[in-house]
N, C-alpha and C positions, 0 to 999 in steps of 0.2 A: 415334546417331544423327548429324543431317547439320549436318558442320562446313562453311565458305568457310573456306581458306585465303590469305588478301593478303599476296601479298608477293613483289617481280619477281628476287628473290634465291632459284635451283632446290636448292641444298643446306640451304635454309634452307624450304623447298618439304618439301623432303622427309624432311629429320628429321624434320618434323609427320607425314609422310603416315605413318612408318613409327611413329611415337608414338602416330597414332590411328588404330593399323589394327584394330581392332573397329571401327567407323564409316566412316560413309560421310563421304570427306571431298571438298571439291569446291574445286580450283587454280584461282588465277588471279592478271594479276599489275600490270589496273590499279584505278581507283576505277570506269571506265566500264566492265568487267567484273562487276564487287558486284553495279555499283548495276541491270545486266541478272538478274544471280542470282536477285538480294535480290526485288526487284519478280515475279517469277517458279516460284519457287522456297519452297520448304520448310526454311528454316535455320530451324536450333535456336540453331550461335554463333558467333562470324565471328574468326579468329585474324586482325590485320590487325599488320602493319606502320604506323609512323607516318606515316610520307613514303616516296609510291610516285610513277613515273611523270607523273602526270598528275593530281598534287594531294593533297594531306592530306586520310587518312585519320577525319581527327576529326567529318569532313561525314557523310562513314557514320554518324555512330553517334547523329546527331543526326533522322536523316532517316527511318532504321527504330529507334527506341528500343525499340521492342519485342523486341530480338533482342539476348543479351548477349554484348558484344563484350570482346574481350581482347586488351592491348598489347604486342606483341613490343618491344623493346627494349638495346638494348647496355649504353647510358647511363641511368638512369632517374633526369632530373633530373625534380625534388621538382616544379619548374612548368608540366609538363608535363604528370608523374605529375595535380597535381593539377585542371590542365584535361581530361586525360581521366575523373576521374572526376563532373567538372560538368555535362561533359556528354550520363552517364549506363554511362561504362564500366564494367563487369562486376570489371574491374580487371585488372595486367598482369602478363610476366614476361618473365625476362631471361634477354640474351643471356650467355654457353653457356649451354642448355638444361638443368633436370634432371629425366629421366624423371618420377623419384618427383612435384615439383611438380606435372609437367600432371598425371599419373591422375589427384591431389586434385580440383588439379581441375574437370577433369571430374567424379568425381562430383559432385562437390560441387553444378557445374551440374546435373547428372542429377535431380538432387533439388528441384533449383531446377523448371525447367520443370512437374513435378508442379503446380507453385502459381502463378496470378498473380502479376505482379512485386509492384502494392500490396498486396500478407499479406505482403509481407517485412518485417521487423524495421530499422531499421536498424542490427545489428550491423556491427562488420567481418570477415571469415572471409576473412585475406588473408592470411595465416600458415598454415603447415603442421599448424603444432601445436595450431592453435586452432581449427583448420577436420575435425581429427580427432575433436578433445572433440568437436563440434556435434554428429558423425555421432554416435559412441557414445552423448551423451546422448539422442541420436534414438532408437538403436535400443534400449537398454534401456528405457523407458520407453515404447516399445511391445510390451514382452519384458513390464513390470510386475514384479518384479519388484522389489528396494531397489536403491539405490547411491548409494555419494558419489560428491563431486565437491569436488575441495580447493582452496586452489590462497592466496595472499596477498591481505588487507584488497582491493576495491576492482577484483579484476583480468578482475571480471564473468562472474562467477560463478554470480551470481541472471539479473542479465538474456539470458543463454544457456538457460538452463533454462529461464526464463517464453518466451523468443521457443518454445521448441521446445515446450512446451504450448498454447501457445495457436496454432501453428501446425497438432497434430495435436486440433484441439482436443477440449482435456482440462479438467475443470471441478479448480481448482486450488486450498491454503490454503497465506501460506507462517504460520510456530510459531515464535519463538522464546527465546518462555513456557513451563513448567511445565504453572499454571495453564490457557493457552490449548490445552497439546496435551491434557489429562484432561478437557478441557470439550468439547473437537470430537468424541472418542471416547466419551463420557457422551449424545452430541450424537443417535450411532448414524447422523449419515446419512450414506449411503455413492457410492462413485462417482467420489467425488476423489481428487488426488493432495494426500499430505500434507508438503511442504515443511520439514525442520527445520533450523531455521541454527543451527548451533559447540553440539550437541549434547552437548559435553567443562563444558559450564556449566552445563547443567540439573543437580539432582541425582540423586546419586550411584544413589540405590532405585530413578530411573525410567529413570540408563540401565540398570538394571541389568535393568528391567522390559521394556525394550521387546523386548529380543529375542528372551526366554523367550515373553511375547506373542505376537509374532509364531510361533516352534515350534508355538505349542503349537493353532496356529488361533483365537487370541480378536481377533486386529490383521489384519482383512484388508485392510488401507489398504492405495495405491499408495504407497510412502515411498523419500523422495529427503531425504540426508541433505552438505545444506551445510554444511564447515570449512576456516576462517583456516589450520589447519595440517595437517602428511602425520600420518595416522591411528601411524605407527612412532610418529614423535617423539609422541605424545602417549598411547602404551602405556610408552612407556620414560619417560615421566616418571610414568609414572603417575596419570594423567588418565580415563584409558578404565579401565572394569575390558572383560577379557576376553571375556567374552564379544562385549563392543557392540563391540572392534575385529574381531572375526571376521565381523561381520557389517559393521562399516563395509568394510571388507578384502575381499571380494565380489566387489565391481565400482566398481575405483574409476577416478575419473578425475582428475588432473589440470590448470588452468588452465594453464601458465605466466602469468609479471611482464612487467610491460609491457617491461627493456628485454631479456628475451629475446627482448621482434616488432618489433623496433623501424621494423621493415619499414614498420606497420598507421599508427604515429603521423601521420606527416600525413592519414592516409583518414583519422583520426579525429576530426585538426582540421579539415579540409576537410569533414568529414558537418555539423564543431558550427558552421566559418565560413557552410554553408549555409546553416541550422535559424538562421543570427541574423538572416540575411540576409531569411526569411519574416518575421520584427519589424523592422528597420531596414534599406534599403540602402546604406547606407554605414555596411558595410562592409568595417574594411582587409585590403588585400597584407597575406602573409606573405613579408618577402625572404631568395632562399635562405641566405645568411648568421647570419639568424632562424632558421631553418627545420631545420638541423642541426643549432645551438646547441639545439633544442627535443628534434631524433633525438639526441642526444649522449646531454644530461641523464640518469637514472637513474630520474626519478618512482618515490620508496617509495612510494609510495599509490599508482598506477598510474593504468588510465582515473578513477577519480574527479579523483586530483588532479590529471593533466591536465583534464577535462572545465576545470574551477576555474578553472582557468589561466587556460583559453585563451579561458573569461568575460573573465575581469578583462585579462586581457593586450592583445584588445580592444574592450573601452572607451570606445574613444578616439576622441580630431577628426579625427590623421594618417591621411592613407590608404596608407601604407606604415607596417607592423611591423620598423624593424631592430634590430639586433641589438643596439645600444644601451640601447631601448626596455625589453630582457627583465630581469625580475624580476634581481637578483645572485647569486643560489642558483643561479641555469639559467646563467649566463653562465660560472662560473665552472668551467669545468668540467673542464679544466685540476687540481683542484682532488682528489682524495681525496673523494667527498660524505659519507663515512659524518665524516669528523675535522672537516667545515664546519658539518656539521647537531650536532657537537660542544661545538664550538666558542660556534658559537649561542645552544647551552643553558647554556653554563658564565658567560656574558657575561651572560644573561636572572639567573641565579641572583647577581651582582653588582648587579647595577641596585640603588641607591639603596644598596650600603650602602661603597662605594666615590666615595672625594671627588673623584678623575680617574682614573675608570674611564677614558677615550679615551690616555693617553698610559698609561699603565698595562698596558693590550690593547694595544695602536701597537705598544711600547715591546720589549713581549713573545715576540712575531711579531715579530717586522719581527727578534729578535737571533736567535731558532729559525737564521728565515727566511736572515739572513747567518753564522751554526755550521751550518745542512749546502752552505751555498753553500761555503765555504770549505773542511770537511773534501770537499765536490766533485772540488774541487778541489785538494788540497794544501796552499792557503795559501797559493798561488795571487791576489794579490787582482785585479789583470789582468782574470785569468778568469772571477774568481768574479759582479763587474760585468757582464764582457758572455750572465753567463748570470742568469743573473738580471736584467735588461737596465736600470743605473742605470748613471751614469759613474763611471773611477775614482776619480777626488775624491770623491764624492758617500761614494763605499762606504770607502774612509780616512777622511772625517770619520768616519765612522759607527762606523766601527770601535775610533776614535780614545774616540769619545761611550760607545760600548756596552763595549769590554773594559777602558775603562782606557789610560794614557798607551803603554804593554807593546804594548797587541795582540795580538789573536786570537790564544789558542792560548802566549800568555807565562805 
């Protein structure tokens, strides 16, 4: 590839020259020089600093929208990243550079250059793990042998597999029921990829039959398995027979949960905003504080939940979404989310059964909070009040109310 590096810092240019030694690298230090190169030479990708001696490099992104731009930054502020992506940048890399990430970015760019930008799906592949997963899915699809993609519900397994099949122009069908599978096999239609979802939920006889049919040559379709759980866990729980387990684990790809790909969250959110803008121009911005809360949240249902929540959050007339506008379970990042969800379930069970539910729940939570704060401070009421953010007189009154006249620990 022919790569243009735009940065006034000689140290940065030297590092990239070393990292990109297998490519043709052209170095410049200004926007003016970069424009001259981009107008007169073939360039496949540009690594650029945001601010240069003669201006903002985002102007280059708008002028040369057919080229892949990677923004280099030591301070990846969410709003700046969102603006870069909105203007058409491929993504960003953080200083100090991780050579492995640069290598993954380059490999991904090499693949993308083979296809026009307009044919790409709106997948977000900016995390090293998702980039690797995408590459493996593509390689195994081209090989045409069975493989398995697993990950929690909503991580994007189906979208990623579909994107590869569309990109490679492979016909396919998604199957999740016993009747659908055997109906398709009986049709004797050839050439399609069968994508079987949650095979562990199909009847045991079907699970046992599929590996045997493949081994004996009766089932010649290209098969991709999608699972919500690790096959090793399924075997341990005796949810799949051993012969199917052996087939599932021959070629295995894991898609990590969104909580392990937090660098992709602001990019996914910006994609959602841009899509909504096509339908309605008045889509609110998201403040940095709100964005940070969205990034911190653990998203138990992954991308599926993120998309649904963001669409709800953006359905407002407010020009800016602030921290206080977010749902309570997202803003309560200081709590262990698993415990918070458990509390929610318990409250749902009690609704309609307890007459004075508000005082019961608030009193119970307040008592636990005070007990833990006082335990942490070894009974020091002043320190406990500071720890949980209330006045010393307030904590004394609450101790008398909740623990009786003798006080806590009596």
